[in-house]
BADREN-190009 format. One line per 4 residues: number of its first residue (from 1); for each residue z negated, x, y of C-alpha. Coordinates in steps of 0.1 Angstrom, whole numbers, plus 5000, padded with zeros to 4 digits. Example, Ala and Ser with C-alpha at 12.3 -4.5 7.8 and 13.67 -1.06 7.14 Angstrom:
1) 4922,5123,4955 | 4929,5137,4989
***
This chain:
1) 5002,4999,5000 | 5010,5010,5037 | 4980,5030,5046 | 4981,5009,5082
5) 4975,4977,5060 | 4942,4994,5047 | 4931,5000,5082 | 4939,4970,5097
9) 4917,4951,5070 | 4892,4975,5075 | 4890,4966,5111 | 4894,4932,5103
13) 4862,4931,5085 | 4840,4958,5103 | 4849,4950,5140 | 4851,4922,5129
17) 4887,4914,5142 | 4894,4872,5146 | 4913,4860,5119 | 4934,4848,5138
21) 4944,4883,5155 | 4942,4902,5121 | 4971,4877,5106 | 4996,4879,5139
25) 4992,4918,5132 | 4995,4919,5094 | 5028,4895,5096 | 5038,4915,5120
29) 5034,4947,5092 | 5051,4929,5067 | 5075,4907,5081 | 5061,4868,5068
33) 5027,4848,5065 | 5039,4843,5027 | 5037,4886,5025 | 5008,4887,5045
37) 4990,4860,5023 | 4997,4882,4995 | 4988,4914,5011 | 4957,4897,5019
41) 4954,4888,4982 | 4956,4923,4969 | 4932,4941,4989 | 4902,4916,4994
45) 4876,4916,4966 | 4882,4892,4934 | 4846,4890,4922 | 4865,4868,4889
49) 4876,4905,4877 | 4854,4913,4849 | 4821,4926,4853 | 4813,4963,4840
53) 4779,4952,4824 | 4778,4910,4820 | 4744,4898,4826 | 4738,4895,4793
57) 4738,4927,4781 | 4715,4933,4751 | 4700,4968,4770 | 4689,4949,4803
61) 4670,4916,4815 | 4680,4904,4850 | 4669,4875,4877 | 4659,4868,4908
65) 4630,4884,4922 | 4608,4877,4956 | 4586,4904,4970 | 4566,4880,4995
69) 4550,4906,5013 | 4580,4918,5023 | 4595,4886,5028 | 4624,4898,5008
73) 4641,4872,4975 | 4673,4891,4954 | 4684,4899,4923 | 4665,4924,4898
77) 4680,4940,4867 | 4659,4965,4845 | 4660,4979,4809 | 4650,4959,4783
81) 4613,4957,4779 | 4605,4975,4811 | 4580,4957,4835 | 4593,4959,4870
85) 4557,4962,4886 | 4546,4988,4860 | 4581,5009,4856 | 4583,5044,4865
89) 4609,5041,4890 | 4630,5018,4911 | 4664,5023,4930 | 4666,4995,4961
93) 4706,4981,4958 | 4718,4972,4990 | 4746,4953,4997 | 4779,4956,5017
97) 4788,4937,5048 | 4793,4909,5021 | 4762,4903,5013 | 4746,4899,4974
101) 4775,4889,4956 | 4790,4890,4917 | 4798,4929,4921 | 4766,4942,4937
105) 4746,4928,4910 | 4766,4941,4887 | 4759,4976,4903 | 4723,4967,4900
109) 4734,4962,4864 | 4747,4994,4861 | 4716,5008,4870 | 4693,4991,4848
113) 4718,5002,4819 | 4709,5041,4831 | 4676,5033,4823 | 4661,5025,4865
117) 4644,4990,4877 | 4670,4979,4904 | 4662,4958,4932 | 4691,4942,4950
121) 4677,4921,4981 | 4701,4895,5000 | 4696,4908,5033 | 4712,4877,5046
125) 4682,4856,5043 | 4669,4852,5078 | 4704,4837,5085 | 4702,4814,5052
129) 4710,4836,5024 | 4746,4851,5011 | 4774,4822,5013 | 4798,4821,4989
133) 4829,4825,5015 | 4835,4860,5019 | 4848,4857,5055 | 4816,4836,5062
137) 4792,4863,5050 | 4811,4891,5070 | 4810,4867,5102 | 4768,4871,5099
141) 4764,4906,5099 | 4767,4908,5135 | 4737,4884,5141 | 4714,4906,5121
145) 4684,4923,5136 | 4687,4957,5124 | 4658,4971,5132 | 4640,4939,5111
149) 4660,4944,5084 | 4653,4985,5081 | 4617,4971,5082 | 4615,4944,5054
153) 4632,4969,5035 | 4607,4997,5040 | 4575,4965,5035 | 4597,4962,4999
157) 4594,5000,4994 | 4553,5003,5006 | 4544,4968,4988 | 4559,4980,4956
161) 4540,5016,4959 | 4510,4999,4966 | 4517,4982,4934 | 4525,5013,4917
165) 4511,5044,4928 | 4531,5070,4907 | 4565,5047,4910 | 4592,5072,4924
169) 4617,5052,4948 | 4654,5057,4956 | 4681,5033,4969 | 4717,5031,4971
173) 4737,5012,4996 | 4778,5008,4999 | 4793,5003,5033 | 4768,4983,5059
177) 4744,4992,5029 | 4755,5027,5030 | 4749,5026,5067 | 4710,5011,5061
181) 4703,5036,5037 | 4706,5064,5060 | 4686,5043,5085 | 4661,5037,5055
185) 4661,5069,5047 | 4651,5084,5080 | 4624,5065,5084 | 4607,5061,5049
189) 4585,5088,5035 | 4579,5071,5002 | 4619,5075,4992 | 4624,5101,4967
193) 4665,5101,4972 | 4691,5082,4989 | 4724,5075,4981 | 4749,5065,5007
197) 4789,5055,5001 | 4808,5059,5035 | 4778,5047,5052 | 4778,5050,5092
201) 4757,5082,5105 | 4715,5073,5114 | 4705,5080,5148 | 4707,5116,5148
205) 4674,5123,5166 | 4659,5104,5135 | 4674,5132,5109 | 4644,5154,5109
209) 4624,5128,5094 | 4644,5123,5064 | 4622,5137,5035 | 4641,5125,5007
213) 4668,5141,4983 | 4704,5130,5002 | 4740,5122,4990 | 4768,5107,5012
217) 4804,5099,4995 | 4832,5094,5017 | 4863,5088,5015 | 4891,5112,5031
221) 4915,5084,5045 | 4883,5065,5066 | 4887,5077,5094 | 4863,5054,5110
225) 4828,5059,5092 | 4837,5101,5086 | 4836,5105,5128 | 4805,5095,5127
229) 4792,5120,5101 | 4798,5160,5116 | 4768,5159,5141 | 4747,5143,5114
233) 4754,5170,5088 | 4742,5193,5115 | 4716,5178,5118 | 4705,5178,5084
237) 4712,5219,5085 | 4688,5221,5111 | 4665,5202,5095 | 4661,5219,5066
241) 4671,5188,5043 | 4678,5184,5009 | 4716,5171,5012 | 4748,5169,4997
245) 4784,5152,5013 | 4811,5149,4989 | 4846,5137,5007 | 4873,5125,4982
249) 4910,5130,4988 | 4932,5100,4988 | 4901,5076,4989 | 4898,5047,5016
253) 4865,5028,5029 | 4847,5008,4999 | 4869,5030,4973 | 4836,5022,4946
257) 4843,4988,4949 | 4860,4978,4918 | 4864,4942,4930 | 4883,4957,4963
261) 4919,4957,4949 | 4942,4985,4967 | 4911,5002,4980 | 4895,5011,4945
265) 4901,5047,4936 | 4885,5049,4898 | 4891,5085,4901 | 4869,5089,4929
269) 4845,5063,4920 | 4841,5073,4888 | 4830,5108,4901 | 4807,5095,4932
273) 4789,5076,4898 | 4780,5103,4881 | 4772,5125,4907 | 4748,5097,4918
277) 4732,5093,4887 | 4726,5127,4879 | 4706,5127,4912 | 4682,5096,4903
281) 4683,5113,4869 | 4668,5146,4881 | 4648,5129,4912 | 4633,5094,4895
285) 4629,5102,4857
***
């Protein structure tokens, strides 16, 4: 697919452009409304695609969770037979700018298969929760208070630590969730490991507060996010942080999302996932 189309779609989903403007520009690129609709079908996430780890997988247990202290509800996946309240680890799994959807639930199940308790909060809960319509979900994100959102994640981390002082805590997030990882990692000393996928850099002045082992995965074609990273990387070096930043050639923003059509890059997704799991196994087990 023409890279200009992918960049236009990213602008639509992250600025966001009004849909009317997005479609007008897309029609100008591809020549007709029918062709534009076909392009959107090819590039937009399709949650009907098969999950990598089905919800009924015998190795895990899944279901809803609620943390009243943090004011958070969401989806939890855990290794079979593991009590989340006494587990040796857990990973907060932060969704993209489409909310807590089937893809993120699948990510949580993948983490459970790896031996981790994965809690995926619905961070659109203050606005009524994640709607089924993707465009409606995306439209809600500019209305979120990011400071309050980060506070709620911190409260979740503190509450889990209070329940089990020996628990080792990690966080992973994608797109909007990757930026939230970067934000939380610079303000939550309880974190042991943090993995961000194509997340915007946090406030540079907060970088010295990062204590966790940190890893960021970037698509080489993702100019919007990548432009924010060099000063962050320099600040990480000055702070003596333990970090790794990987950039994947030929990969776009959202390259890890296997429901994401043309932007999904299997080679980059597989390599970045193996690196992320290696970090979590080293730090949380």
